[in-house]
Residue, then its C-alpha position, 0 to 999 in steps of 0.5 A: p478530499s478533507f481539509h481544515r479551514s478558518l472563514t475569517s481570522l478570528d474564527a476557529n479551524h474546523s475539519v471539513i470532509t467534501r463529496r461531489s454533489p450527484f445532482i449539481p455539476g461541479v458543485w461539492n458538499l461541504l460537511e464540517t466536523p462538530a466541535s471547534e478547532h479540529i486541524w490536519p484531518k486525514s481521511a480514507y474511504g471504506s468500500d462498505g460506504y463509510i467515509h472514516v476522518v481522523n482530526h487533531h483538536t487543539d482548543g487553539i493552543l498549540s503548545t499544550p497536548t491536543q486531542l486525537s478524534y476519530m469521526r466516520w461518515w455515511v454515503d446515503d442513498e442520495g448521495g449525500l454525507v450523513p454523520a455515522m457516530r453515536n450522538d453525531e459527535p467525534r470519538l475521543m482516541s487520545n489526549a496525549l498529542m504534541n504533534v499533527s502526525s495521524d493517519i488512517a487506513t481501511n482494508r479492501d471490504g472496509s470492515k476493518v480500520a487502522v488509525g495511527a499517531c506519535v503520542d506523547r511518552n511525557r503523558t503516557e510514560g511520565e518521562r519528562f524530557l527538557d521542558g516537558h511536553g514537545n513533539w521530540n519524545n513519542d511513541v506511535y500508537v495504532w488503534q483497530s476496528s474490526n466492524s468498520g469503525s463503530t468500536f476500536n481496540s486498545p491501541i498497540n504501541v508500534s515503536d514500543f521504545i525502552g525508556t531510561f534506567e534509574t541509575p545513568s552511572p557507570d554506564t550512561l548510553f546503556a541507562n538511556g535505553d532506546t536512542m531513537r525516538a518517533y517524530t511527527d508522521c506514520s503511514l498506515l496500510f492494509d494488504d490484500r490479506d488484511r495485514l497491517h503495515v505502518a512506516f514512521t520516522a525514528a530520530n537520533f535522541d539522548y534522554l539523559r543528556g537532554e540532546k535531540y538530533y535531526e538524523s533519522r531512520i525510516f522504520h517499518w512495522m508489522l505482526d508476523d505469522e506468530g503475532n510477534q512485533v517485527w521491525t525492518m528499516i526502510n532508509h537512513q539518512p546520515f546528517n547531509g544538511q540541517p533540515e527544516k524545524w519540523g523535518r528530519t534527514t529522512d522522514r514522511p513515509s507513504l505506503y502503497f501495496d500492489d495488488d497485482t504483483g504484491i510488492l509493497w512500496c514506501v515513497m519518502e523524502a530525504v535531505d541531500a546537500g548535493a555532490k558539491g554541497y550546495d544544494y540549500g537555501r541561501s537565506t536559510g541555509l536549510a538543506n533541500t529535500d528530494i523524493l526517494i522510493s524503495a520497494s519490498p518484494p512479494g511473498e515471503y519476505n515482504g516487509l522485511l527486506w526493502t531495496r535501497p531507495v532511488n532518488v527519483t526528483n534529484t534536483a541538486y542546485s550546482l552553484a556556490d552559496g546555495a539557491p537564492v529565494g525562488f530557486s530552491r528545489s525542495e520536494t516535500d510532504v509527498s504521498v503516494a495514491i493507494d490505487s496505483d494499480g497499473d504501470f505507474l506510481h502516482l505521487f503528490y508533493m509540494l515543490d518548496l522554492d525556498a527551504g524551510c518553513a516561513v511560519q517557523g521563521e525560516g526563510v521567505m514566503t513563496d508561492n510553492p507549486m503543488v506537483y502531480h508526479r507519475v514514476s513507471k514501476q518498471g523503471l524503478l525495477q530496473q534500477f534496483e536490479d541495477a543496484g542490487q542492494w537491500v537495506q541492511n536491517y538496523p536495531l530499533h530498540v537497544n535488546q534488539y527486540g523485534f529485530w529481523e535478520d536475513p538469512g541471506e545476510w542481505k546479499w542480493e545474490e543470496h535472493g537471486g533479485f528481486f522478483t526471485t527471492n525464496r518465497v516458498k520453502d523447498g517441497d511446496i505448492t503454493v496457491t495465491m489468490h488476489t481479489q479484484t472485485p471486493d463488493i458485489a451489488a445486491e443483484g448479483g454480479v461477478a466475484s473476480a481474483k487473480v489466481s497464481i500457482r507454483n511448484n517449487t519442487d521437483d516432483e510432477y504431480s498428476d491429476l490433481d484435484f482443484w476445488a473451491m468452496v464458499n462460506y456464507p457470512t453465517g458461517e456455513q460452507r458450500g460448494p464445490v462451486l468449482s471442481f477440475e483436475a490438472d497436471i502440475i510439472p517440476k519447476w513450474f509457475t503460472p501466475n494472474l489466472l483469471l477467475n470469475q465467480v458468479v454471485p447470484a442475486s439470491a445469495p444472502y448479503g454479507r461478507y463471503h470468504y472464497s477458498l480454493f484448494i489443491g490436493t485430493y477432494p475432499d479432505d487431503i488438501i496440499a495448498s490453499d488460499e482464499f479471497m473475500f468479497t462482500k455482497l451488498p444489501g438491498d431491499g429483500v434480495g438474498e435474505l432467505a437463499e438456498f443454495d444451489p450450485s448451478d446458481w454459482p457458475v464459475y470461469m477459469n483460465p485452463i491450467v496448462s503445463e507441458p511435461d517437456a517444458e524448460i523452466v529455469e531455476d529461478l522460475q522464469p520461462q525459458g522460452f518466448t510465448f504469447s497466449e490466445a485471449w481467454p475466454n473468448p468470446f468474452n463479456p466483459t473481460t478476457t486475458l492474455q498471456l506473454h512470457l518473455p525470456m528477456r527484457s523486452h519492449v512491448r507494444m501491444a493494442v486492441f483494435d477494431l475492424m476498421g483499424r482504429q485502436v480502442q485500448e493500449l495494453s502496454n508501450g513501454i520496456v517490459q521485464s522478462g517473466t510472464h505477464s497478463y494484460t486484460v481487455d476490457g469491453t466495458g465501453l465497447a460494442s459487441g463484435m470482432y476486434f484484433v490484439r496486436a503485439t510487436i515484441e522486441n526480438q521477437g515479431t509482431f502478432h495478432r490475436k482475434l476476439v470476439l466481444m458478446k454482450 
């Protein structure tokens, strides 16, 4: 955790990074960022052992531009935290902030770091709005590092707003340039391909008339495959009640990428006066806010298509004259856990019992609960399917630069729904890999990945070669470490094949690229993908390694495709199947695959020979399609176990497992 504090009312605030003591139960070690008056820290942990923190440095005067500073810490061999900066001092990123908007993110292996914040255009563009410095007229800037925060590149202007023209007449609207500006938040996230995603709030804005507005939109930014900036709208909330001073009609986006499904999620808040218009604080007249969730499908349209958001709190006050103090239900300042893998999204937010910000003179100071909220992903996906609506994009820029237009014209049926969007071109075979273990110990271990293979063509491929190569940290390619043949039938898709690659202790430490190829070995490649893992350094381990393929055994689920299999056009399985576990015997994990022809309730659990349940794999509604379930025997004793699965409209099935340690 990170936070700022002031020991007394006369002391400056300090940003604090904390870590639980590895030696004393219940004790936390606190380390303060050097120098005074650092507030509103955000932190991110890289799997390479660095903790990255970004702060706002104000010198105690909030009416003047503030500084954005970066600091990183290292977890030492004894589990303690030590500064990992030159001179042990924070690095100045910008001195042109008028807000507390920063965010920070790392990629899976910690090698990439991104810092973002809203930067005052008065300082960067000389665009003086109203009385000068303010928190209305901002761009979103992002700084990136490719060496774990040692150095940062020059910032990218992520919003890249077009400013005003010198002569307002005869067309004042045109002379205004862009009529939106970024306001006081941004969310940064790396996906499993190390592509950076940014979400931010853009409020309506009229520079020449000196007008600022509370109506806002949330936009998503990324670079396409050619390196061009692309903006797509996630949500628009028309004015529907006055938000607090530090809020907009929709704001506070928080991003999460699901490694298992490839779905990009965005959680946000929006004002909503309710059907009767009574959902506001009586003492302030300010509208209460709700929590909304949208999602972008995996594959080709990831980050481009967004579902109409679902309101997951919907706590509208229904009596006339608004909610009295203590009865408002205004959910605000939401964040989603970046490790929400599994069946649920994990949210955290404040429940404001009197709408508004009391320290800004809005309403009464109340003791507000902090809420943990677990939301079912399957439930959200079903609501998306029931609504059947994509958010139609809106140009961020007046000249429509970077504006993405959907070839399906934002019609749900044109893409066949959420999971069946046309993610590959006709004639393609594709393979995708998602890493499960980004770090391997110095003593060696197993690098795991989930592999998905798709044939979207009407062609059958016989005796295709599958092989894998390993690129060492030095750049040398070794292998193949995996080699087999398989048949691929028309209109066929198999997701989440488990690949376990043994990495020996003799392997050099550093970052590895692991590539899987499909085609005719070695040069005719028709599909490929890669994942990355890092072998951690150790005392004299793996520094003078010689490659020996026998030291790199690999285990992967068999690829089974029956020539007469019936595959529907949207690549969903036509019939019901429940596979045997593979590998079996296993240590420590094994996987079972379930093919559902329709949405069904699935209860699946693991039992020992005494009939005691030792793991629950599923207990709820599961969508049609192919699903993988992993049994983890890490905490179990060697021996025989059974998986019992009860599937709605199908019956009860058993699978025998043998755990050998």
